[in-house]
C-alpha positions as a LaTeX table, in Angstrom:
\begin{tabular}{lrrr}
\hline
Residue & $x$ (\AA) & $y$ (\AA) & $z$ (\AA) \\
\hline
Unk1 & 116.19 & 188.07 & 93.20 \\
Unk2 & 112.57 & 186.97 & 91.75 \\
Unk3 & 114.18 & 185.28 & 88.83 \\
Unk4 & 116.11 & 183.11 & 91.23 \\
Unk5 & 113.38 & 181.98 & 93.02 \\
Unk6 & 111.18 & 181.09 & 89.85 \\
Unk7 & 114.40 & 179.17 & 88.78 \\
Unk8 & 114.74 & 177.30 & 91.86 \\
Unk9 & 111.07 & 176.25 & 91.94 \\
Unk10 & 111.42 & 175.04 & 88.23 \\
Unk11 & 114.45 & 172.75 & 89.51 \\
Unk12 & 112.55 & 171.55 & 92.48 \\
Unk13 & 109.53 & 170.70 & 90.08 \\
Unk14 & 111.73 & 169.39 & 87.40 \\
Unk15 & 113.41 & 166.93 & 90.16 \\
Unk16 & 110.12 & 165.88 & 91.86 \\
Unk17 & 108.77 & 165.11 & 87.86 \\
Unk18 & 111.88 & 162.77 & 87.17 \\
Unk19 & 111.30 & 161.31 & 90.75 \\
Unk20 & 107.95 & 160.16 & 90.02 \\
Unk21 & 108.67 & 159.04 & 86.51 \\
Unk22 & 111.66 & 157.26 & 87.91 \\
Unk23 & 109.32 & 155.41 & 90.57 \\
Unk24 & 106.45 & 154.67 & 87.66 \\
Unk25 & 109.18 & 152.75 & 85.07 \\
Unk26 & 110.12 & 150.81 & 88.43 \\
Unk27 & 106.33 & 149.95 & 89.35 \\
Unk28 & 105.52 & 148.68 & 85.94 \\
Unk29 & 107.78 & 146.29 & 85.52 \\
Unk30 & 106.95 & 145.02 & 88.84 \\
Unk31 & 103.11 & 144.88 & 87.98 \\
Unk32 & 103.49 & 143.57 & 84.76 \\
Unk33 & 105.77 & 140.72 & 86.36 \\
Unk34 & 102.85 & 139.07 & 88.27 \\
Unk35 & 101.66 & 136.49 & 85.84 \\
Unk36 & 98.24 & 136.01 & 84.29 \\
Unk37 & 96.86 & 132.09 & 85.36 \\
Unk38 & 93.61 & 132.00 & 84.01 \\
Unk39 & 90.21 & 133.68 & 83.71 \\
Unk40 & 87.07 & 133.90 & 85.69 \\
Unk41 & 83.49 & 134.36 & 84.77 \\
Unk42 & 80.22 & 134.50 & 86.63 \\
Unk43 & 76.60 & 135.27 & 85.26 \\
Unk44 & 76.46 & 138.32 & 87.48 \\
Unk45 & 78.35 & 140.21 & 90.05 \\
Unk46 & 81.41 & 138.73 & 92.34 \\
Unk47 & 84.37 & 140.43 & 93.90 \\
Unk48 & 88.00 & 140.41 & 92.63 \\
Unk49 & 90.61 & 141.64 & 95.19 \\
Unk50 & 87.81 & 143.72 & 96.79 \\
Unk51 & 87.05 & 145.29 & 93.51 \\
Unk52 & 83.35 & 144.73 & 92.23 \\
Unk53 & 83.24 & 142.90 & 88.95 \\
Unk54 & 80.23 & 141.97 & 86.39 \\
Unk55 & 80.31 & 138.94 & 84.04 \\
Unk56 & 84.30 & 138.26 & 83.62 \\
Unk57 & 88.01 & 139.08 & 84.40 \\
Unk58 & 91.46 & 137.93 & 84.03 \\
Unk59 & 92.97 & 136.08 & 87.04 \\
Unk60 & 96.59 & 136.54 & 88.35 \\
Unk61 & 98.61 & 134.78 & 90.70 \\
Unk62 & 97.43 & 135.32 & 94.25 \\
Unk63 & 93.82 & 136.94 & 93.20 \\
Unk64 & 90.83 & 136.69 & 95.63 \\
Unk65 & 87.45 & 135.72 & 94.39 \\
Unk66 & 84.37 & 135.96 & 96.32 \\
Unk67 & 81.06 & 135.25 & 95.39 \\
Unk68 & 77.56 & 136.18 & 96.83 \\
Unk69 & 74.15 & 135.19 & 95.20 \\
Unk70 & 75.83 & 133.69 & 91.95 \\
Unk71 & 78.71 & 131.13 & 91.25 \\
Unk72 & 81.85 & 131.91 & 89.79 \\
Unk73 & 83.75 & 129.78 & 87.09 \\
Unk74 & 87.70 & 129.82 & 87.06 \\
Unk75 & 89.48 & 128.23 & 84.02 \\
Unk76 & 93.52 & 128.28 & 84.89 \\
Unk77 & 95.95 & 128.14 & 81.99 \\
Unk78 & 96.83 & 124.65 & 83.26 \\
Unk79 & 93.69 & 123.18 & 82.38 \\
Unk80 & 92.34 & 123.12 & 85.89 \\
Unk81 & 88.67 & 124.10 & 86.10 \\
Unk82 & 87.37 & 125.49 & 89.66 \\
Unk83 & 83.56 & 126.09 & 90.04 \\
Unk84 & 83.50 & 128.35 & 93.29 \\
Unk85 & 79.90 & 128.06 & 95.10 \\
Unk86 & 77.86 & 131.03 & 95.91 \\
Unk87 & 79.12 & 132.64 & 99.20 \\
Unk88 & 82.07 & 131.47 & 98.90 \\
Unk89 & 85.99 & 132.96 & 98.90 \\
Unk90 & 89.12 & 131.55 & 97.31 \\
Unk91 & 92.43 & 132.99 & 96.44 \\
Unk92 & 93.90 & 131.30 & 93.61 \\
Unk93 & 97.41 & 130.62 & 92.12 \\
Unk94 & 98.70 & 128.62 & 89.11 \\
Unk95 & 98.88 & 125.26 & 90.92 \\
Unk96 & 96.34 & 125.55 & 94.02 \\
Unk97 & 93.51 & 127.43 & 95.65 \\
Unk98 & 92.91 & 128.18 & 99.35 \\
Unk99 & 89.42 & 127.91 & 100.35 \\
Unk100 & 88.19 & 130.40 & 102.86 \\
Unk101 & 84.71 & 130.21 & 102.70 \\
Unk102 & 82.23 & 128.05 & 101.12 \\
Unk103 & 82.24 & 125.32 & 99.13 \\
Unk104 & 83.73 & 124.52 & 95.24 \\
Unk105 & 84.29 & 121.64 & 92.78 \\
Unk106 & 87.64 & 120.95 & 91.29 \\
Unk107 & 87.81 & 119.42 & 87.35 \\
Unk108 & 90.33 & 118.57 & 85.69 \\
Unk109 & 92.56 & 118.85 & 88.43 \\
Unk110 & 96.18 & 117.15 & 87.35 \\
Unk111 & 99.13 & 119.40 & 89.22 \\
Unk112 & 96.04 & 121.60 & 90.83 \\
Unk113 & 94.95 & 121.08 & 94.80 \\
Unk114 & 92.65 & 122.36 & 97.17 \\
Unk115 & 94.09 & 123.65 & 100.56 \\
Unk116 & 91.39 & 124.22 & 103.12 \\
Unk117 & 91.50 & 124.54 & 106.95 \\
Unk118 & 95.37 & 123.14 & 107.14 \\
Unk119 & 94.71 & 120.19 & 104.62 \\
Unk120 & 95.71 & 119.49 & 101.15 \\
Unk121 & 93.73 & 117.87 & 98.59 \\
Unk122 & 95.68 & 116.04 & 95.67 \\
Unk123 & 93.98 & 114.37 & 92.86 \\
Unk124 & 95.84 & 110.98 & 91.49 \\
Unk125 & 94.80 & 111.69 & 87.84 \\
Unk126 & 94.52 & 114.53 & 85.89 \\
Unk127 & 90.29 & 113.87 & 85.38 \\
Unk128 & 89.74 & 113.54 & 88.95 \\
Unk129 & 86.90 & 115.83 & 90.10 \\
Unk130 & 85.73 & 116.56 & 93.40 \\
Unk131 & 83.86 & 118.85 & 95.79 \\
Unk132 & 85.36 & 120.48 & 98.38 \\
Unk133 & 83.37 & 122.21 & 101.32 \\
Unk134 & 83.60 & 124.03 & 104.81 \\
Unk135 & 81.42 & 122.81 & 107.25 \\
Unk136 & 80.55 & 123.74 & 110.66 \\
Unk137 & 83.46 & 125.04 & 112.78 \\
Unk138 & 86.54 & 123.63 & 111.40 \\
Unk139 & 84.80 & 120.58 & 109.54 \\
Unk140 & 85.70 & 119.79 & 105.73 \\
Unk141 & 83.28 & 117.89 & 103.48 \\
Unk142 & 85.10 & 116.03 & 100.66 \\
Unk143 & 83.55 & 114.40 & 97.80 \\
Unk144 & 85.27 & 112.40 & 95.04 \\
Unk145 & 83.05 & 113.04 & 92.10 \\
Unk146 & 85.49 & 110.81 & 89.55 \\
Unk147 & 88.90 & 109.48 & 90.15 \\
Unk148 & 90.89 & 109.44 & 93.16 \\
Unk149 & 92.22 & 111.97 & 95.75 \\
Unk150 & 94.99 & 111.86 & 98.57 \\
Unk151 & 94.43 & 114.19 & 101.66 \\
Unk152 & 97.43 & 115.19 & 103.56 \\
Unk153 & 97.53 & 117.27 & 106.76 \\
Unk154 & 99.71 & 120.32 & 107.62 \\
Unk155 & 103.06 & 118.89 & 108.05 \\
Unk156 & 102.56 & 116.67 & 104.99 \\
Unk157 & 101.69 & 113.19 & 106.54 \\
Unk158 & 98.89 & 111.47 & 104.19 \\
Unk159 & 95.41 & 111.17 & 106.43 \\
Unk160 & 93.16 & 109.99 & 103.60 \\
Unk161 & 92.83 & 108.38 & 100.24 \\
Unk162 & 89.41 & 109.14 & 98.58 \\
Unk163 & 88.22 & 106.63 & 95.82 \\
Unk164 & 85.62 & 107.82 & 93.19 \\
Unk165 & 81.94 & 107.83 & 94.30 \\
Unk166 & 82.93 & 108.13 & 98.13 \\
Unk167 & 82.40 & 111.05 & 100.74 \\
Unk168 & 84.47 & 112.06 & 103.66 \\
Unk169 & 84.03 & 114.58 & 106.50 \\
Unk170 & 87.44 & 115.93 & 108.05 \\
Unk171 & 88.34 & 117.74 & 111.15 \\
Unk172 & 91.99 & 118.92 & 112.07 \\
Unk173 & 92.42 & 117.82 & 116.01 \\
Unk174 & 94.93 & 118.75 & 118.55 \\
Unk175 & 98.47 & 117.84 & 117.90 \\
Unk176 & 98.70 & 115.39 & 120.67 \\
Unk177 & 95.46 & 113.59 & 119.98 \\
Unk178 & 96.04 & 109.47 & 119.65 \\
Unk179 & 95.62 & 107.78 & 116.54 \\
Unk180 & 92.23 & 105.52 & 116.12 \\
Unk181 & 92.01 & 103.06 & 113.54 \\
Unk182 & 89.79 & 100.18 & 112.41 \\
Unk183 & 90.69 & 97.38 & 110.12 \\
Unk184 & 91.48 & 93.95 & 109.70 \\
Unk185 & 95.23 & 93.10 & 111.14 \\
Unk186 & 97.67 & 91.71 & 108.61 \\
Unk187 & 101.28 & 90.37 & 109.01 \\
Unk188 & 103.11 & 90.59 & 105.88 \\
Unk189 & 106.80 & 89.83 & 105.65 \\
Unk190 & 107.44 & 90.31 & 109.45 \\
Unk191 & 105.57 & 93.56 & 109.63 \\
Unk192 & 102.41 & 94.28 & 111.24 \\
Unk193 & 99.71 & 96.10 & 108.89 \\
Unk194 & 96.30 & 97.68 & 109.09 \\
Unk195 & 94.43 & 99.61 & 106.32 \\
Unk196 & 91.94 & 101.71 & 108.04 \\
Unk197 & 88.04 & 101.48 & 107.25 \\
Unk198 & 87.51 & 104.79 & 107.02 \\
Unk199 & 90.17 & 106.71 & 105.39 \\
Unk200 & 91.68 & 103.76 & 103.35 \\
Unk201 & 95.36 & 104.52 & 104.75 \\
Unk202 & 97.52 & 101.58 & 105.40 \\
Unk203 & 100.13 & 101.95 & 108.65 \\
Unk204 & 102.32 & 99.56 & 110.22 \\
Unk205 & 101.77 & 98.89 & 113.57 \\
Unk206 & 104.23 & 97.82 & 116.67 \\
Unk207 & 103.07 & 96.97 & 120.30 \\
Unk208 & 101.79 & 94.11 & 122.53 \\
Unk209 & 99.16 & 92.07 & 121.45 \\
Unk210 & 98.95 & 92.08 & 117.77 \\
Unk211 & 100.48 & 88.60 & 116.95 \\
Unk212 & 97.35 & 87.04 & 118.48 \\
Unk213 & 94.73 & 89.36 & 116.44 \\
Unk214 & 96.26 & 88.73 & 112.91 \\
Unk215 & 93.71 & 88.18 & 110.56 \\
Unk216 & 91.14 & 89.76 & 112.79 \\
Unk217 & 89.10 & 93.01 & 112.60 \\
Unk218 & 89.97 & 95.10 & 115.42 \\
Unk219 & 90.31 & 98.96 & 116.50 \\
Unk220 & 93.74 & 100.43 & 117.78 \\
Unk221 & 94.77 & 102.85 & 119.42 \\
Unk222 & 98.07 & 104.56 & 119.54 \\
Unk223 & 100.48 & 107.27 & 118.55 \\
Unk224 & 102.55 & 108.26 & 115.51 \\
Unk225 & 106.24 & 108.02 & 115.61 \\
Unk226 & 107.45 & 110.47 & 112.90 \\
Unk227 & 111.15 & 109.26 & 113.43 \\
Unk228 & 110.35 & 105.39 & 112.39 \\
Unk229 & 110.12 & 104.48 & 108.40 \\
Unk230 & 107.37 & 102.28 & 107.78 \\
Unk231 & 107.66 & 99.60 & 105.28 \\
Unk232 & 106.64 & 100.33 & 101.65 \\
Unk233 & 103.33 & 99.64 & 101.86 \\
Unk234 & 102.66 & 101.92 & 104.83 \\
Unk235 & 102.31 & 105.57 & 105.06 \\
Unk236 & 103.01 & 105.91 & 108.90 \\
Unk237 & 104.39 & 103.89 & 111.85 \\
Unk238 & 102.24 & 103.55 & 115.05 \\
Unk239 & 103.19 & 102.53 & 118.41 \\
Unk240 & 99.87 & 100.98 & 119.36 \\
Unk241 & 99.01 & 101.16 & 122.94 \\
Unk242 & 95.13 & 99.24 & 122.98 \\
Unk243 & 94.23 & 96.78 & 120.59 \\
Unk244 & 90.24 & 96.07 & 120.39 \\
Unk245 & 89.30 & 92.80 & 119.09 \\
Unk246 & 85.90 & 93.38 & 117.03 \\
Unk247 & 85.49 & 90.25 & 114.95 \\
Unk248 & 86.48 & 88.44 & 111.89 \\
Unk249 & 88.45 & 89.91 & 109.48 \\
Unk250 & 87.61 & 90.24 & 105.92 \\
Unk251 & 90.30 & 88.23 & 103.88 \\
Unk252 & 92.31 & 90.96 & 101.50 \\
Unk253 & 90.24 & 93.73 & 102.90 \\
Unk254 & 91.51 & 97.40 & 101.41 \\
Unk255 & 89.42 & 99.14 & 103.58 \\
Unk256 & 88.04 & 100.82 & 100.36 \\
Unk257 & 84.86 & 98.77 & 100.23 \\
Unk258 & 83.73 & 99.67 & 104.05 \\
Unk259 & 84.83 & 103.52 & 103.50 \\
Unk260 & 82.49 & 103.53 & 100.72 \\
Unk261 & 79.45 & 102.03 & 102.98 \\
Unk262 & 80.18 & 104.46 & 105.97 \\
Unk263 & 83.07 & 103.07 & 107.58 \\
Unk264 & 83.27 & 101.08 & 111.07 \\
Unk265 & 80.21 & 99.31 & 112.22 \\
Unk266 & 77.78 & 102.00 & 114.65 \\
Unk267 & 78.70 & 104.59 & 112.06 \\
Unk268 & 75.81 & 107.06 & 113.54 \\
Unk269 & 73.19 & 108.54 & 111.68 \\
Unk270 & 73.07 & 111.71 & 109.38 \\
Unk271 & 73.68 & 115.18 & 110.75 \\
Unk272 & 73.45 & 118.28 & 108.22 \\
Unk273 & 75.71 & 117.50 & 105.11 \\
Unk274 & 76.96 & 114.22 & 106.77 \\
Unk275 & 77.61 & 112.52 & 110.03 \\
Unk276 & 78.31 & 113.78 & 113.17 \\
Unk277 & 81.98 & 113.26 & 113.99 \\
Unk278 & 82.10 & 111.81 & 117.29 \\
Unk279 & 84.80 & 109.39 & 119.36 \\
Unk280 & 82.16 & 106.56 & 118.53 \\
Unk281 & 82.20 & 107.11 & 114.34 \\
Unk282 & 85.49 & 108.22 & 113.34 \\
Unk283 & 89.19 & 107.34 & 112.44 \\
Unk284 & 91.89 & 109.49 & 113.70 \\
Unk285 & 95.11 & 110.02 & 111.90 \\
Unk286 & 98.13 & 112.07 & 111.60 \\
Unk287 & 95.80 & 114.74 & 114.03 \\
Unk288 & 92.86 & 114.78 & 111.56 \\
Unk289 & 89.37 & 113.03 & 112.58 \\
Unk290 & 88.01 & 111.63 & 109.51 \\
Unk291 & 83.83 & 109.91 & 108.87 \\
Unk292 & 82.79 & 108.38 & 106.46 \\
Unk293 & 79.25 & 110.25 & 104.92 \\
Unk294 & 76.74 & 107.97 & 105.25 \\
Unk295 & 74.99 & 107.12 & 101.58 \\
Unk296 & 78.48 & 108.37 & 99.84 \\
Unk297 & 78.00 & 111.38 & 97.45 \\
Unk298 & 74.12 & 111.38 & 97.97 \\
Unk299 & 74.89 & 112.63 & 101.70 \\
Unk300 & 77.65 & 115.10 & 100.88 \\
Unk301 & 75.55 & 118.03 & 99.71 \\
Unk302 & 74.67 & 119.85 & 96.89 \\
Unk303 & 77.38 & 120.88 & 94.09 \\
Unk304 & 77.47 & 124.81 & 93.48 \\
Unk305 & 75.48 & 125.74 & 90.96 \\
Unk306 & 73.36 & 122.54 & 91.20 \\
Unk307 & 70.09 & 124.26 & 92.43 \\
Unk308 & 68.28 & 121.85 & 94.54 \\
Unk309 & 69.58 & 118.63 & 92.91 \\
Unk310 & 71.36 & 116.23 & 95.02 \\
Unk311 & 74.66 & 114.66 & 93.90 \\
Unk312 & 73.82 & 111.39 & 92.46 \\
Unk313 & 75.53 & 108.23 & 92.80 \\
\hline
\end{tabular}
């Protein structure tokens, strides 16, 4: 009887061992399937998926990095380089990063994008570099250090074009917020077009009172029509409810020069890292408020890891 009990116990133990071996064999390939996307290096301590790391580590798809007193430099297999600033946090993938806290600098960004507070920031060239920072409760600061960038909202709608040397503050708004744009009204091949001075985004307009303002600098209020297809040169179709005459327009104005000088007239005063986003200083497009930062990059704050030296234009 005792021998039978021993044999029974041995049989149960063997079954458990076999089950554990099967589970381990299944888990190892699953773990190995998570791709390595690059490396992270810091001159000190940082957090990697809630584990404390000193110096450097291998970066896997979906890894979260959190810094405290020292910045971390991420080099991806794609060639993109990201400097995650002090007291910052981001989740990394092979083709994008989700900034959850603080700020970061993106270099050699071809095929890589930043996602922050529902906005998607995409480089237009491989040598583009930019600083992205979370500010205040819901704002995002973006400074194009080299190359140009496109900013999309959470629905993939273009809300800003940013050229090298320029900076914007962006803030998502309520979905029903009206579009508000300022620029020179043009009439091209039977279509009314306006390039916003702050965001440098061109839209097609439809509504009363536009014809008499062609060639003038105007401010328009209206609503985007997602069912309408704009002409090739425009990214959105706006039904205008109000047109306000501001003065003579600039011939051939593309909006880029105005954006670099702080946007529309009466752009306000510096506040903290940039300018306060208010109803009198902004453009609103695609449910996102945008204000050109006064002084361009010089007012856009400091790059992570640069100590007290301001960004130079």
